[in-house]
LONUMI-414173 format. One record per residue (C-alpha): residue number from 1; residue in three letters; x, y, z. Coordinates in pm, 1 decimal. Layout:
residues N
+-----+---------+----------+----------+----------+
: num : residuo :       xx :       yy :       zz :
+-----+---------+----------+----------+----------+
: NUM :     ALA :        X :        Y :        Z :
...
+-----+---------+----------+----------+----------+
***
This chain:
residues 214
+-----+---------+----------+----------+----------+
: num : residuo :       xx :       yy :       zz :
+-----+---------+----------+----------+----------+
:   1 :     MET :  11937.7 :   5230.9 :  14420.7 :
:   2 :     THR :  11638.9 :   5430.0 :  14302.6 :
:   3 :     SER :  11392.2 :   5553.6 :  14562.7 :
:   4 :     LEU :  11047.1 :   5689.8 :  14548.2 :
:   5 :     ARG :  10987.0 :   5989.7 :  14775.1 :
:   6 :     PHE :  10621.2 :   6048.2 :  14823.1 :
:   7 :     ASP :  10471.4 :   6392.6 :  14861.4 :
:   8 :     ASP :  10362.6 :   6319.7 :  15214.6 :
:   9 :     GLU :  10319.3 :   6042.5 :  15469.3 :
:  10 :     ARG :   9949.6 :   5997.5 :  15374.6 :
:  11 :     GLY :  10048.4 :   5929.5 :  15016.8 :
:  12 :     TYR :  10314.5 :   5677.0 :  15124.2 :
:  13 :     ALA :  10052.5 :   5498.1 :  15356.0 :
:  14 :     ASP :   9797.3 :   5493.8 :  15070.0 :
:  15 :     PHE :  10046.5 :   5335.5 :  14837.2 :
:  16 :     ALA :  10132.8 :   5076.1 :  15100.3 :
:  17 :     THR :   9763.1 :   4983.8 :  15136.3 :
:  18 :     PHE :   9736.1 :   4951.1 :  14757.3 :
:  19 :     VAL :  10025.1 :   4714.0 :  14752.4 :
:  20 :     ARG :   9881.5 :   4499.2 :  15033.5 :
:  21 :     ARG :   9541.3 :   4475.1 :  14863.2 :
:  22 :     ALA :   9701.9 :   4392.4 :  14529.2 :
:  23 :     ARG :   9900.7 :   4106.0 :  14689.7 :
:  24 :     THR :   9590.2 :   3977.7 :  14859.1 :
:  25 :     ALA :   9424.7 :   3963.1 :  14513.1 :
:  26 :     ASP :   9733.1 :   3798.1 :  14356.1 :
:  27 :     PRO :   9988.8 :   3676.0 :  14605.7 :
:  28 :     ASP :  10239.1 :   3583.7 :  14328.7 :
:  29 :     GLY :  10164.1 :   3900.3 :  14124.6 :
:  30 :     ALA :  10373.3 :   4189.9 :  14016.6 :
:  31 :     MET :  10342.2 :   4571.0 :  13998.0 :
:  32 :     ARG :  10452.3 :   4803.5 :  13714.1 :
:  33 :     LEU :  10588.8 :   5130.9 :  13852.7 :
:  34 :     GLN :  10587.9 :   5411.7 :  13599.2 :
:  35 :     ALA :  10713.0 :   5744.5 :  13722.7 :
:  36 :     VAL :  10736.4 :   6048.9 :  13497.8 :
:  37 :     GLY :  10829.0 :   6373.3 :  13678.2 :
:  38 :     VAL :  10646.4 :   6390.3 :  14009.0 :
:  39 :     THR :  10366.6 :   6143.9 :  13916.1 :
:  40 :     LEU :  10385.2 :   5775.0 :  13992.8 :
:  41 :     ALA :  10144.0 :   5536.7 :  13817.2 :
:  42 :     ALA :  10128.4 :   5194.2 :  13974.7 :
:  43 :     HIS :   9960.1 :   4915.2 :  13774.7 :
:  44 :     VAL :   9865.2 :   4560.4 :  13888.2 :
:  45 :     GLN :   9674.0 :   4279.1 :  13722.1 :
:  46 :     VAL :   9359.1 :   4166.9 :  13898.7 :
:  47 :     LEU :   9228.9 :   3916.3 :  13639.6 :
:  48 :     PRO :   9413.9 :   3763.0 :  13344.8 :
:  49 :     GLY :   9291.5 :   3797.0 :  12996.8 :
:  50 :     ARG :   9213.1 :   3530.6 :  12737.4 :
:  51 :     GLY :   9392.8 :   3456.2 :  12413.3 :
:  52 :     LEU :   9650.6 :   3654.1 :  12216.6 :
:  53 :     LEU :   9452.7 :   3978.5 :  12276.1 :
:  54 :     ALA :   9413.4 :   3922.3 :  12645.2 :
:  55 :     GLU :   9035.4 :   3983.9 :  12617.3 :
:  56 :     GLY :   8889.5 :   4037.8 :  12959.7 :
:  57 :     ALA :   9207.1 :   4133.7 :  13136.2 :
:  58 :     VAL :   9140.3 :   4355.0 :  13440.7 :
:  59 :     LEU :   9412.1 :   4595.1 :  13557.2 :
:  60 :     GLY :   9419.3 :   4831.6 :  13857.8 :
:  61 :     LEU :   9587.7 :   5172.7 :  13834.0 :
:  62 :     ARG :   9658.3 :   5408.2 :  14115.3 :
:  63 :     ALA :   9839.7 :   5748.4 :  14077.8 :
:  64 :     SER :  10047.7 :   5897.8 :  14359.1 :
:  65 :     ALA :  10224.9 :   6238.3 :  14389.3 :
:  66 :     LEU :  10595.2 :   6241.4 :  14438.8 :
:  67 :     ALA :  10806.5 :   6505.7 :  14612.7 :
:  68 :     GLU :  11092.8 :   6471.9 :  14368.8 :
:  69 :     PRO :  11088.7 :   6390.6 :  13995.6 :
:  70 :     VAL :  11184.1 :   6037.9 :  13896.2 :
:  71 :     ASP :  11213.3 :   5874.3 :  13556.3 :
:  72 :     LEU :  11127.7 :   5505.0 :  13615.2 :
:  73 :     ASP :  10948.5 :   5212.4 :  13442.6 :
:  74 :     VAL :  10995.2 :   4874.7 :  13602.2 :
:  75 :     VAL :  10795.9 :   4562.4 :  13687.5 :
:  76 :     VAL :  10870.3 :   4428.3 :  14033.9 :
:  77 :     PRO :  10725.8 :   4138.3 :  14236.0 :
:  78 :     LEU :  10462.7 :   4237.1 :  14494.2 :
:  79 :     THR :  10650.0 :   4024.7 :  14751.8 :
:  80 :     ALA :  10957.1 :   4239.9 :  14709.8 :
:  81 :     LEU :  10751.8 :   4561.1 :  14750.2 :
:  82 :     THR :  10579.6 :   4430.7 :  15071.0 :
:  83 :     ASP :  10926.1 :   4333.8 :  15203.8 :
:  84 :     ARG :  11050.3 :   4693.6 :  15139.3 :
:  85 :     LEU :  10741.7 :   4834.2 :  15303.4 :
:  86 :     ALA :  10788.6 :   4613.4 :  15607.5 :
:  87 :     ARG :  11141.8 :   4745.7 :  15642.5 :
:  88 :     HIS :  11014.1 :   5105.5 :  15599.4 :
:  89 :     PRO :  10668.0 :   5102.4 :  15760.3 :
:  90 :     GLU :  10651.2 :   5485.8 :  15798.3 :
:  91 :     GLY :  10786.5 :   5792.0 :  15630.5 :
:  92 :     VAL :  10783.0 :   5910.2 :  15271.9 :
:  93 :     GLU :  11068.0 :   5732.9 :  15104.5 :
:  94 :     LEU :  11056.4 :   5385.0 :  14954.8 :
:  95 :     PRO :  11370.6 :   5212.1 :  14787.1 :
:  96 :     VAL :  11261.9 :   5045.1 :  14469.8 :
:  97 :     PRO :  11333.0 :   4668.4 :  14476.0 :
:  98 :     PRO :  11625.0 :   4567.1 :  14251.4 :
:  99 :     THR :  11455.8 :   4248.6 :  14147.0 :
: 100 :     VAL :  11258.4 :   4287.0 :  13817.6 :
: 101 :     VAL :  11027.3 :   4043.2 :  13656.4 :
: 102 :     SER :  10852.8 :   3982.5 :  13320.7 :
: 103 :     ALA :  10471.0 :   4027.3 :  13323.0 :
: 104 :     PRO :  10295.7 :   3998.8 :  12984.1 :
: 105 :     TRP :   9999.0 :   4213.5 :  13102.3 :
: 106 :     ALA :  10241.5 :   4505.4 :  13161.5 :
: 107 :     SER :  10276.2 :   4550.3 :  12784.6 :
: 108 :     LEU :   9906.1 :   4561.6 :  12704.4 :
: 109 :     GLY :   9931.4 :   4930.7 :  12652.9 :
: 110 :     ALA :   9611.6 :   5089.0 :  12778.6 :
: 111 :     PRO :   9566.1 :   5425.3 :  12612.8 :
: 112 :     ARG :   9673.4 :   5744.4 :  12806.2 :
: 113 :     SER :   9428.0 :   5967.0 :  12609.3 :
: 114 :     GLY :   9123.5 :   5953.5 :  12395.1 :
: 115 :     TRP :   8886.2 :   5829.1 :  12661.8 :
: 116 :     GLU :   8525.0 :   5904.6 :  12591.0 :
: 117 :     PRO :   8280.2 :   5942.1 :  12886.9 :
: 118 :     VAL :   8001.4 :   5677.9 :  12884.6 :
: 119 :     GLY :   7817.3 :   5744.5 :  13211.9 :
: 120 :     GLU :   7837.2 :   5704.7 :  13589.0 :
: 121 :     VAL :   7768.8 :   5414.8 :  13823.8 :
: 122 :     PRO :   7704.8 :   5429.4 :  14201.5 :
: 123 :     GLU :   8003.4 :   5266.5 :  14369.5 :
: 124 :     ASP :   7763.1 :   5094.6 :  14619.6 :
: 125 :     ASP :   7616.2 :   4906.5 :  14317.2 :
: 126 :     LEU :   7961.3 :   4802.0 :  14202.4 :
: 127 :     ARG :   8037.2 :   4666.9 :  14547.7 :
: 128 :     GLU :   7718.6 :   4457.4 :  14541.3 :
: 129 :     VAL :   7811.6 :   4315.2 :  14204.1 :
: 130 :     ALA :   8162.2 :   4231.1 :  14334.5 :
: 131 :     THR :   8046.6 :   4065.0 :  14652.9 :
: 132 :     ALA :   7774.4 :   3862.4 :  14479.2 :
: 133 :     GLY :   8023.9 :   3746.8 :  14218.9 :
: 134 :     ILE :   8276.4 :   3645.9 :  14485.8 :
: 135 :     GLU :   8008.5 :   3443.9 :  14662.8 :
: 136 :     GLU :   7900.9 :   3277.4 :  14328.5 :
: 137 :     VAL :   8259.9 :   3174.7 :  14260.6 :
: 138 :     ALA :   8302.6 :   3038.6 :  14615.5 :
: 139 :     VAL :   7988.0 :   2840.2 :  14602.0 :
: 140 :     GLY :   8031.7 :   2719.9 :  14241.4 :
: 141 :     SER :   8393.3 :   2596.0 :  14305.0 :
: 142 :     ARG :   8279.2 :   2342.9 :  14580.4 :
: 143 :     THR :   8063.3 :   2044.3 :  14576.3 :
: 144 :     ALA :   7777.0 :   2009.0 :  14824.8 :
: 145 :     ASP :   8010.6 :   1848.7 :  15077.6 :
: 146 :     GLY :   8267.9 :   2128.6 :  15048.1 :
: 147 :     ALA :   8517.9 :   1942.5 :  14836.7 :
: 148 :     ALA :   8690.6 :   2108.2 :  14533.7 :
: 149 :     ALA :   8491.2 :   2053.6 :  14219.1 :
: 150 :     GLY :   8649.6 :   2001.2 :  13885.0 :
: 151 :     GLY :   9002.0 :   2124.6 :  13964.8 :
: 152 :     ALA :   9180.8 :   2433.8 :  13842.2 :
: 153 :     PRO :   9049.1 :   2433.3 :  13485.5 :
: 154 :     ALA :   8682.2 :   2424.9 :  13601.8 :
: 155 :     LEU :   8752.1 :   2698.6 :  13851.3 :
: 156 :     ALA :   8915.2 :   2917.1 :  13586.4 :
: 157 :     ALA :   8615.9 :   2868.9 :  13355.5 :
: 158 :     LEU :   8378.4 :   2955.5 :  13637.3 :
: 159 :     ARG :   8569.1 :   3274.6 :  13719.5 :
: 160 :     GLN :   8573.1 :   3372.5 :  13350.0 :
: 161 :     ALA :   8199.3 :   3323.6 :  13320.6 :
: 162 :     VAL :   8129.3 :   3531.1 :  13638.2 :
: 163 :     TRP :   8364.4 :   3817.8 :  13576.3 :
: 164 :     SER :   8313.6 :   3854.8 :  13200.8 :
: 165 :     ARG :   7937.8 :   3913.3 :  13222.9 :
: 166 :     LEU :   7794.0 :   4263.6 :  13205.9 :
: 167 :     THR :   7642.8 :   4413.9 :  13511.4 :
: 168 :     ARG :   7285.5 :   4533.1 :  13519.5 :
: 169 :     THR :   7389.0 :   4885.6 :  13602.1 :
: 170 :     THR :   7334.9 :   5176.1 :  13368.1 :
: 171 :     PRO :   7568.7 :   5189.9 :  13182.1 :
: 172 :     PRO :   7662.9 :   4828.6 :  13209.6 :
: 173 :     VAL :   8030.0 :   4734.8 :  13276.1 :
: 174 :     PRO :   8212.9 :   4405.0 :  13288.9 :
: 175 :     ALA :   8160.4 :   4251.8 :  13634.8 :
: 176 :     GLY :   8539.9 :   4208.7 :  13652.5 :
: 177 :     ALA :   8580.4 :   4585.5 :  13667.4 :
: 178 :     ALA :   8356.9 :   4599.3 :  13976.6 :
: 179 :     PHE :   8559.0 :   4307.6 :  14126.4 :
: 180 :     GLY :   8881.4 :   4488.8 :  14061.1 :
: 181 :     ALA :   8757.7 :   4809.7 :  14214.7 :
: 182 :     HIS :   8634.3 :   4633.5 :  14525.0 :
: 183 :     VAL :   8940.5 :   4412.2 :  14602.7 :
: 184 :     LEU :   9177.0 :   4702.7 :  14550.0 :
: 185 :     GLY :   8978.3 :   4930.7 :  14785.3 :
: 186 :     PHE :   8886.1 :   5187.7 :  14521.3 :
: 187 :     LEU :   8516.5 :   5214.7 :  14619.0 :
: 188 :     ALA :   8379.4 :   5454.2 :  14878.4 :
: 189 :     PRO :   8035.9 :   5445.5 :  15040.7 :
: 190 :     GLY :   7807.1 :   5673.9 :  14852.7 :
: 191 :     GLY :   8072.3 :   5738.5 :  14584.4 :
: 192 :     THR :   8014.5 :   5754.6 :  14209.0 :
: 193 :     ALA :   8245.5 :   5591.7 :  13953.7 :
: 194 :     ARG :   8274.8 :   5733.9 :  13600.4 :
: 195 :     VAL :   8272.9 :   5501.2 :  13307.4 :
: 196 :     LEU :   8486.0 :   5578.7 :  13000.8 :
: 197 :     SER :   8584.9 :   5389.8 :  12682.9 :
: 198 :     ALA :   8871.3 :   5403.6 :  12429.9 :
: 199 :     GLY :   8870.2 :   5145.0 :  12157.9 :
: 200 :     ARG :   8858.9 :   4798.1 :  12309.5 :
: 201 :     TRP :   8919.0 :   4929.2 :  12660.1 :
: 202 :     VAL :   8675.6 :   5023.3 :  12937.8 :
: 203 :     ARG :   8781.6 :   5236.2 :  13236.6 :
: 204 :     LEU :   8618.7 :   5280.4 :  13569.2 :
: 205 :     THR :   8744.8 :   5591.8 :  13757.7 :
: 206 :     ALA :   8640.4 :   5539.1 :  14112.6 :
: 207 :     SER :   8701.8 :   5732.9 :  14439.5 :
: 208 :     SER :   9052.0 :   5596.4 :  14495.7 :
: 209 :     GLY :   9181.0 :   5460.7 :  14170.2 :
: 210 :     HIS :   9114.8 :   5332.0 :  13823.8 :
: 211 :     VAL :   9023.0 :   4989.6 :  13676.9 :
: 212 :     LEU :   9101.1 :   4913.8 :  13316.4 :
: 213 :     VAL :   8932.8 :   4627.1 :  13133.9 :
: 214 :     ARG :   9047.6 :   4509.4 :  12785.5 :
+-----+---------+----------+----------+----------+
***
């Protein structure tokens, strides 16, 4: 069984926190674990895309340092990862779950290079965008008496409308990017996120991770 040995206990704990936040955002989701040498790149989907090109897909990416080189590229259920972390709550070594799944978003292929800087955005502004959007979705998905309104299709359309709009920040970014950075815990008080672009992709590089929007 392949194991990931993190560089230190803090790195292990930070990865565990990332997994828990990702599962909160998508309880039935998955994580792609890509390890090359002593660097682990962990990808998750926060928001699904639309159509054949997955327009509007929002992915979270967090890099971790490993103590030993590993060659790995698998997609595993978040439930399996949280189970492993519950069995190994402390330390530096995490056995990779043997169960793998198919996740269409994992093959979207965000570029590794060629990113052009666009500007910077205060992370506090991104947090405000995210919390306002969360409230708008919560209110809009209910009728005045609190009952569900319109069912799943209506809720999906509402979420798409909220998270696909551009923020009023300079430079503007898709609101879904702010949402992803917020729910995954990437934003720090007083921090500044860099905005980059590459083709159809936009990337937010925040204090604790990256968000990619197609």
